[in-house]
C-alpha positions as CSV (number, residue, x, y, z in Angstrom):
1,M,0.0,0.0,0.0
2,S,1.3,3.4,-0.9
3,T,1.4,6.2,1.7
4,Q,-1.1,9.0,1.3
5,S,-1.2,12.5,2.7
6,P,-2.6,12.5,6.3
7,M,-5.1,15.0,5.2
8,N,-6.5,12.8,2.4
9,P,-9.1,10.4,3.8
10,G,-8.3,7.9,1.0
11,S,-10.7,6.2,-1.3
12,P,-13.5,7.1,-1.3
13,S,-12.9,10.7,-0.3
14,P,-15.3,13.4,0.9
15,G,-17.2,14.8,-2.1
16,K,-17.1,11.6,-4.2
17,K,-20.5,10.3,-5.1
18,Q,-21.5,6.7,-4.5
19,N,-24.6,4.5,-4.7
20,K,-26.8,4.7,-1.7
21,E,-26.1,1.1,-0.8
22,S,-22.4,1.8,-0.6
23,T,-22.5,3.7,2.8
24,I,-23.8,3.1,6.3
25,T,-24.1,5.7,9.0
26,I,-23.2,4.8,12.6
27,N,-23.5,7.4,15.4
28,C,-23.9,10.1,12.8
29,V,-20.6,9.1,11.0
30,T,-20.8,7.7,7.5
31,F,-18.7,4.7,6.7
32,P,-18.4,2.4,3.6
33,H,-21.0,-0.3,3.7
34,P,-19.4,-3.6,4.7
35,D,-21.0,-5.5,1.8
36,T,-19.8,-3.0,-0.9
37,M,-16.7,-1.5,0.9
38,P,-14.0,-0.4,-1.5
39,E,-10.4,-0.9,-0.5
40,Q,-9.0,1.8,1.7
41,Q,-5.3,2.4,2.2
42,L,-4.0,3.3,5.6
43,L,-2.8,6.9,5.9
44,K,0.5,5.8,7.5
45,P,1.0,2.1,6.6
46,T,3.3,-0.1,8.8
47,E,3.4,2.6,11.6
48,W,0.3,1.6,13.6
49,S,-0.5,5.3,13.8
50,Y,-3.3,6.8,15.9
51,C,-4.7,8.5,12.8
52,D,-5.6,5.1,11.2
53,Y,-7.3,3.1,13.9
54,F,-9.7,5.2,16.0
55,W,-12.5,6.3,13.6
56,A,-15.3,4.2,15.1
57,D,-16.8,4.4,18.5
58,K,-16.3,1.7,21.1
59,K,-18.5,0.3,23.8
60,D,-17.6,1.9,27.2
61,P,-16.2,-0.8,29.5
62,Q,-18.0,0.9,32.4
63,G,-21.3,0.3,30.6
64,N,-22.0,4.0,30.0
65,G,-22.9,3.9,26.3
66,T,-20.0,4.3,23.8
67,M,-16.7,6.1,23.7
68,A,-15.4,7.9,20.7
69,G,-12.0,6.7,19.4
70,F,-10.6,10.1,20.1
71,E,-11.7,9.9,23.7
72,I,-9.8,6.6,24.1
73,L,-6.6,8.4,22.8
74,L,-7.2,11.3,25.1
75,Q,-7.5,9.0,28.2
76,K,-4.2,7.4,27.2
77,Q,-2.6,10.8,27.1
78,L,-3.9,11.8,30.5
79,K,-2.9,8.4,32.0
80,G,0.6,9.0,30.6
81,K,0.7,12.4,32.3
82,Q,-0.3,10.8,35.6
83,M,2.3,8.0,35.2
84,Q,4.9,10.6,34.7
85,K,3.8,12.5,37.8
86,E,4.0,9.2,39.8
87,M,7.5,8.5,38.5
88,S,8.5,11.9,39.7
89,E,7.0,11.2,43.1
90,F,8.9,7.9,43.2
91,I,12.2,9.6,42.5
92,R,11.4,12.1,45.3
93,E,11.0,9.2,47.7
94,R,14.4,7.9,46.5
95,I,15.9,11.4,47.3
96,K,14.5,11.3,50.8
97,I,16.0,7.9,51.4
98,E,19.4,9.1,50.1
99,E,19.3,12.2,52.3
100,E,18.3,10.3,55.4
101,Y,21.0,7.7,54.7
102,A,23.7,10.4,54.2
103,K,22.5,12.1,57.5
104,N,22.9,8.8,59.4
105,L,26.3,8.1,57.8
106,A,27.6,11.6,58.8
107,K,26.3,11.2,62.3
108,L,27.9,7.8,62.6
109,S,31.2,9.1,61.4
110,Q,31.3,11.5,64.4
111,N,30.7,8.7,66.9
112,S,33.4,8.5,69.6
113,L,33.3,4.8,70.0
114,A,36.8,3.2,69.9
115,A,38.3,6.7,69.6
116,Q,41.0,5.8,72.1
117,E,42.5,3.1,69.9
118,E,46.2,3.8,69.4
119,G,48.9,3.1,66.9
120,S,48.5,1.9,63.4
121,L,45.2,0.2,64.3
122,G,44.0,3.5,65.6
123,E,44.9,5.2,62.3
124,A,43.1,2.5,60.4
125,W,40.0,2.9,62.6
126,A,40.0,6.7,62.1
127,Q,40.1,6.2,58.4
128,V,37.1,3.8,58.6
129,K,35.0,6.6,60.3
130,K,36.3,9.2,57.8
131,S,35.2,7.0,54.9
132,L,31.6,7.3,56.3
133,A,31.7,11.1,56.0
134,D,33.1,10.8,52.5
135,E,30.3,8.4,51.6
136,A,27.7,10.7,53.2
137,E,28.9,13.5,50.9
138,V,28.6,11.3,47.9
139,H,25.0,10.4,48.7
140,L,24.1,14.1,49.4
141,K,25.5,15.0,45.9
142,F,23.6,12.1,44.4
143,S,20.3,13.2,46.0
144,S,20.9,16.8,44.8
145,K,21.5,15.7,41.2
146,L,18.5,13.4,41.3
147,H,16.3,16.4,42.2
148,S,17.7,18.8,39.6
149,E,18.3,16.3,36.7
150,V,15.6,13.7,37.1
151,E,12.7,14.6,39.5
152,K,12.2,18.2,38.6
153,P,12.3,17.7,34.8
154,L,9.8,14.9,35.1
155,M,7.5,17.0,37.2
156,N,7.7,20.1,35.0
157,F,7.4,18.4,31.6
158,R,4.1,19.5,29.9
159,E,3.2,21.8,32.7
160,N,0.0,22.9,31.0
161,F,-0.7,19.5,29.4
162,K,-4.1,18.8,31.1
163,K,-5.4,22.3,30.1
164,D,-4.2,21.7,26.5
165,M,-5.9,18.3,26.4
166,K,-9.1,19.8,27.6
167,K,-9.1,22.4,24.8
168,C,-8.3,19.7,22.3
169,D,-11.2,17.5,23.7
170,H,-13.7,20.3,23.5
171,H,-12.6,21.2,19.9
172,I,-13.1,17.6,18.6
173,A,-16.3,17.2,20.6
174,D,-17.8,20.4,19.2
175,L,-17.0,19.2,15.7
176,R,-18.7,15.8,16.5
177,K,-21.7,17.6,17.9
178,Q,-21.9,19.8,14.7
179,L,-21.8,16.6,12.7
180,A,-24.6,15.1,14.7
181,S,-26.7,18.3,14.2
182,R,-26.1,18.2,10.4
183,Y,-27.1,14.5,10.3
184,A,-30.3,15.3,12.2
185,S,-31.0,18.0,9.5
186,V,-30.5,15.4,6.8
187,E,-32.9,13.0,8.4
188,K,-35.5,15.8,8.8
189,A,-35.1,16.8,5.1
190,R,-35.2,13.2,4.0
191,K,-38.5,12.7,5.9
192,A,-39.9,15.9,4.4
193,L,-39.0,14.8,0.9
194,T,-40.7,11.4,1.4
195,E,-43.9,13.2,2.5
196,R,-43.9,15.6,-0.4
197,Q,-43.3,12.7,-2.9
198,R,-46.1,10.8,-1.3
199,D,-48.4,13.8,-1.5
200,L,-47.5,14.3,-5.2
201,E,-48.1,10.7,-6.0
202,M,-51.5,10.7,-4.3
203,K,-52.7,13.8,-6.0
204,T,-51.6,12.5,-9.4
205,Q,-53.4,9.2,-8.9
206,Q,-56.6,11.0,-7.8
207,L,-56.5,13.2,-10.8
208,E,-56.0,10.3,-13.2
209,I,-59.0,8.4,-11.9
210,K,-61.0,11.6,-11.4
211,L,-61.7,11.0,-7.7
212,S,-60.9,14.5,-6.9
213,N,-61.5,18.1,-8.1
214,K,-57.7,18.7,-8.1
215,T,-56.5,20.6,-11.1
216,E,-53.3,20.5,-13.0
217,E,-52.3,23.6,-11.0
218,D,-52.5,21.5,-7.8
219,I,-50.3,18.9,-9.3
220,K,-47.7,21.5,-10.4
221,K,-47.8,23.0,-6.9
222,A,-47.2,19.6,-5.3
223,R,-44.4,18.9,-7.8
224,R,-42.7,22.2,-7.0
225,K,-42.8,21.4,-3.3
226,S,-41.4,18.0,-4.0
227,T,-38.6,19.5,-6.0
228,Q,-37.9,22.0,-3.3
229,A,-37.8,19.3,-0.7
230,G,-35.3,17.4,-2.9
231,D,-33.1,20.5,-3.1
232,D,-33.3,21.0,0.7
233,L,-32.1,17.4,1.2
234,M,-29.2,17.9,-1.2
235,R,-28.3,21.1,0.7
236,C,-28.4,19.3,4.0
237,V,-26.3,16.4,2.8
238,D,-23.8,18.9,1.4
239,L,-23.6,20.7,4.8
240,Y,-23.3,17.3,6.5
241,N,-20.4,16.2,4.2
242,Q,-18.6,19.5,4.9
243,A,-19.0,19.0,8.6
244,Q,-17.7,15.4,8.4
245,S,-14.8,16.5,6.2
246,K,-13.8,19.2,8.7
247,W,-14.1,16.7,11.6
248,F,-12.0,14.1,9.6
249,E,-9.3,16.7,8.9
250,E,-9.1,17.8,12.6
251,M,-9.1,14.2,13.8
252,V,-6.1,13.4,11.6
253,T,-4.2,16.5,12.6
254,T,-5.0,16.1,16.3
255,T,-4.4,12.4,16.6
256,L,-1.0,12.8,14.9
257,E,-0.2,15.5,17.4
258,L,-1.2,13.2,20.3
259,E,1.0,10.6,18.8
260,R,3.9,13.0,18.6
261,L,3.4,14.0,22.3
262,E,3.3,10.4,23.4
263,V,6.6,9.7,21.6
264,E,8.1,12.8,23.1
265,R,6.9,11.8,26.6
266,V,8.4,8.3,26.4
267,E,11.7,9.6,25.0
268,M,11.9,12.2,27.7
269,I,11.3,9.7,30.5
270,R,13.7,7.3,29.0
271,Q,16.3,10.0,28.8
272,H,15.9,11.0,32.4
273,L,15.8,7.4,33.7
274,C,19.1,6.9,31.8
275,Q,20.4,9.9,33.6
276,Y,19.2,8.3,36.9
277,T,21.2,5.2,36.2
278,Q,24.3,7.2,35.2
279,L,24.2,9.1,38.4
280,R,23.7,5.8,40.3
281,H,26.8,4.4,38.5
282,E,28.8,7.5,39.5
283,T,27.6,7.3,43.1
284,D,28.4,3.7,43.7
285,M,30.2,1.7,41.1
286,F,30.0,-1.4,43.3
287,N,26.3,-1.5,42.8
288,Q,26.7,-1.9,39.1
289,S,24.9,-5.2,39.1
290,T,21.8,-3.7,40.6
291,V,21.3,-1.1,37.9
292,E,22.5,-3.1,34.9
293,P,19.1,-4.8,34.5
294,V,17.5,-1.2,34.4
295,D,20.1,-0.2,31.7
296,Q,19.2,-3.3,29.6
297,L,15.5,-2.5,29.7
298,L,16.0,1.2,29.0
299,R,18.0,0.3,25.9
300,K,15.1,-1.7,24.8
301,V,12.6,1.2,25.1
302,D,10.8,1.5,21.7
303,P,7.9,4.0,21.4
304,A,6.9,2.6,18.0
305,K,6.6,-1.0,19.4
306,D,4.8,0.2,22.5
307,R,2.3,2.0,20.2
308,E,1.8,-1.1,18.0
309,L,1.0,-3.2,21.0
310,W,-1.3,-0.6,22.5
311,V,-3.1,0.2,19.3
312,K,-3.7,-3.5,18.7
313,E,-5.4,-3.9,22.1
314,H,-7.4,-0.7,22.1
315,K,-8.2,0.2,18.4
316,T,-11.8,0.9,17.6
317,G,-11.8,0.6,13.8
318,D,-9.5,1.4,10.8
319,I,-12.3,2.3,8.3
320,R,-12.4,6.0,7.8
321,P,-15.6,8.0,7.1
322,V,-16.9,8.7,3.6
323,D,-19.6,11.0,2.1
324,M,-23.2,10.1,2.8
325,E,-25.2,9.5,-0.4
326,I,-28.8,9.9,-1.1
């Protein structure tokens, strides 16, 4: 499959006319009918991109109706922000432990026990206590660097993220509401056309069998109303397709931005956790074995693979919307 522009919904695209049987509308969004669905190419093949797999709605696991695909992506973003905050809190607890440990080491180094030991053994003993003070200093520096180079960046990253996500949510939700409103107008116009056509047919039949005093002028009037109703339906469908096209374009643009933000978040956290392990190495090289497993896992961090697994589990549908047809 060839790559298309993210702003191109693929085949069929908004504005392209199809037979009535070729589309189906679900929750006010029009999709290709499963029985006559033309082949659609993914916007970003092989990438498991958000913009390809969250067009349909999904049943809410809590039993509260359905969730839009975009809402599922939004919840992932907010969960990621919370996880980042909790990681920062975890590092803060690590800092507290280091500070307390350094404090106790420094206190113990000042202990007077065995201070009266003499000779070379006394010198060796004094060096033992001094090493505690040196180790305490190392741990204090470690805790300070943890705060400035790991905890603080994790906490401050995306400071206004929740506010930005709320704006994003409202924007997409408003477009979806507008789409639903346009769809309601289409249904209303469709019903009006059916009634006008039925009225025209009835009057025509009555005139033909002379069961009514209706004149040709009555028939012409009914025909004009039917034609007007047809024009109104076409106008409503056009407005609906415009609204769906706008929603489609904003969905693609916004989901790609959410995807970029998630990659940025994962990479940022990976970078600072790598900094954490580097500081740990510098603090105590003898504990190499305790941090090596962390290094190994950090080297395996792969946002693309993470996204693939996550999308496979949570995707709602990879069929994109198409124009409604009369």
